[in-house]
N, C-alpha and C positions, 0 to 999 in steps of 0.2 A: 722496502723495494716493491711491495705489492701495489697493484694499479690504483686501488681506491685509497691507499695511504698517501700516495703522491698527488692525486688529482681529485678535485671536486667534479664529478662527472655531470653535474647539472649545467656545466658551462661548455658543453660541446655537443654537436649533433651526432658525434660518434659514440655516445655513451653506451648504447646497447651492444655495439660491436666490442668496445673495450672491456665490458663486463664479462665477456667470454674468455678472458685471458687472466690467469693469476699474476703473471709478470708482464709489464707493459711492453717490453721489447719483443715479446712473442707476437704482438699485433702488427708490427711494422712491415713484414713482408706482404701483408694483404691490403695495404693502403690503396694501391692503384685500383684494385677491383672494388674496394669499398667506395671510393669516390664515384665510380661509374654507377654503382647500385643506388647510392643516395641521390646522385644527380638526377636520375630518372624519376625520382619521387618528388622533386622540388616543385613547388607551386609556380607555374609560369606567370602568375600575376605578381610574384615577388622577385623571381630570378630571371635574368636574361640568359638564354642559352646561346652564348656568343659564338661558339664554334663546337665542333664535334668533341664532346666531353669537357667543355669549359662552361661553368655556370657562375654568374656574378650577380649578387644581390643588387637590386635597383637603387638602393641607397648607398652602395659602395662607390668610391671614387678611384679612378685609374688614370694615371698620367699616360699620355700618348706614347711615351718611350718605354713603358713597362711591357714586359713580354710574359704572356701566360701560355704555357704549353701543357695541354691536358694529359691526364685527367686532373682538373683543378676545380675547387669550389671556393669562392670568396664570399664571406658572410656580410651581414648588415653593417653599415656605417664604418666599414673597414677602408683604410686608405692605402693605396699601393703607389709609391712615389717613383721619381725619375729613375729610369734604367734598372728597375728591379726585375728579377727573373724568378718566376714561380713555375715549377715544372714537374712533370712526371710523378703525379700522385701527391697532391697537397690539399688539405682541408684547412682553410683559415677561418676562424670563428668570427663572432661579432666584435665590433669596436677594436679591432687590431690595427697596428701600424706596421707596414712593411716599407722601410725607408729606402733612400736612394742607394743604388748599387748593391742591394741585398740579393742574395740568391738562396732560394728555398727549394728543396727537392725531397720527395717521398717522406713527408712529415705531416703531423697534425699540430696545429696551433689552437689552443683553447681561447675562449673569449678574452679580450683585453690584452692579449700578448703583444709586446712591442719589440720589434727587431729593428733597431734605430737606423743604422746606415753602415755600409761596408761590412756586412756580416754574411757568413755562410752557415746554413742550417741544413743538414742532410740526414735522412734515416733516423729521425728523432721525434719525440713528443715533448711539446712545450706547454706548460700549464697556464692556468688563468692568471692574467695580469703579471706574468713573468716579463722581465725586461733585460734585453741584451744591450750593453753599452756599445758605443762606436768601435768597430774593429774587432769585437769579440766573435769567435767562430767556434763551430763544432767540427772536430775531426772525426770522420766516420770510417776510416780505413787505417789499419796498422801498417807500419813501414814494411814489414815482411809479409803482408797480406794473409797472415794466419787468422784463424777464427778468434773471435773476441770473447773474453771471459769477463763476467761480472764479478767484482771483488767486494765481498763483505763477509767477514769471518772466514768463509771458505769460498773458493772459486766456483762459479756456476757457468758451465759451458753454454753458450748461446747457439752454437752450430752455424753461426753466420760470420763471414769475414767483413761484412759491411754493416756497421751499427754506429749511430751517433751517440746522442745523450738523451736521458730522461730527466727533464727539468720540472720540478714541482711548482705548484701554484705560488705566486707572489715572491718568486726568486729574483734577486738582482745580481746580474753578472757584470762586473766592471769592464771598462774599456780595454781592448787588446788582450783579453783573456782567451785561452784555448781550453775547451773541454775535450779531453782525449776520448778515443773510442770506448764506449761502454760506461761512461761516467754517469752517475746518478746523483742528483742534487735534491735533497729533501725540501719540503715546503718552507717558505718564510726564511730562507737562508740568503745571506749576502756573501758575495765573493769579490775580493779586492781586484783592482785592475792589474793587468800584466802578469797574470798567473797562468801556470800550466797545471791543469787539474785532472786527476784521474781517481778512479775508485768510487766509493760511496760517501757522500758528504751528508751528515745527518740534518734533519729538519731543525729549524729555529737556532741556527748557528751562524757564525761569521768565520770565513776562511781568510786569514790575513796573510800579508807578505811573508814569505819564508815557510808557508805551510802551517802557520800557527792557527789552531782551531779553538774558538771560544764559544760559549753559549751566547746567544743573542738575548739580552735582557730587555 
């Protein structure tokens, strides 16, 4: 569950910030302020300051129907497609894909992350080259609005009622799967389609239909 166990920090401009936290969910409340701080340091030869607190790399491509509501940073060679909404504290790394009708809020996406289409990502950190299949979403609030507890061996209180998922590098999330609040998915893990996932899923594993967990060989 530790930050550097889930993520290769060489694949994000937020590395120095994230190293300051033992657990990655502790970093999420400060993302909006972080975007503004980093944005002010970006090279204007490389990034367009398109509005107050929105920075887009000159090699990124944005469809005209995409909506960016700051603070937001979009990295090099990233594509933001039709009707995507990126808002309220988001850092998207290099070579990412934000597909049609995707909404991302208060989250960090590492380099190479792909959020294909019809997805919601909120209050989350998504690792390098992680991929969300069509319709897969992150739930970031419990039904009763109570504070979210991280579950592995024993519960860890986060002190927050709004927290999405921590998804490690090279994770594959199948179509129409829901990651419930406080879910952690370890590196190199595959999750089958149409699943409701909660708790901590170990690295290098496959979560199959019915909750069957096997090692990824």
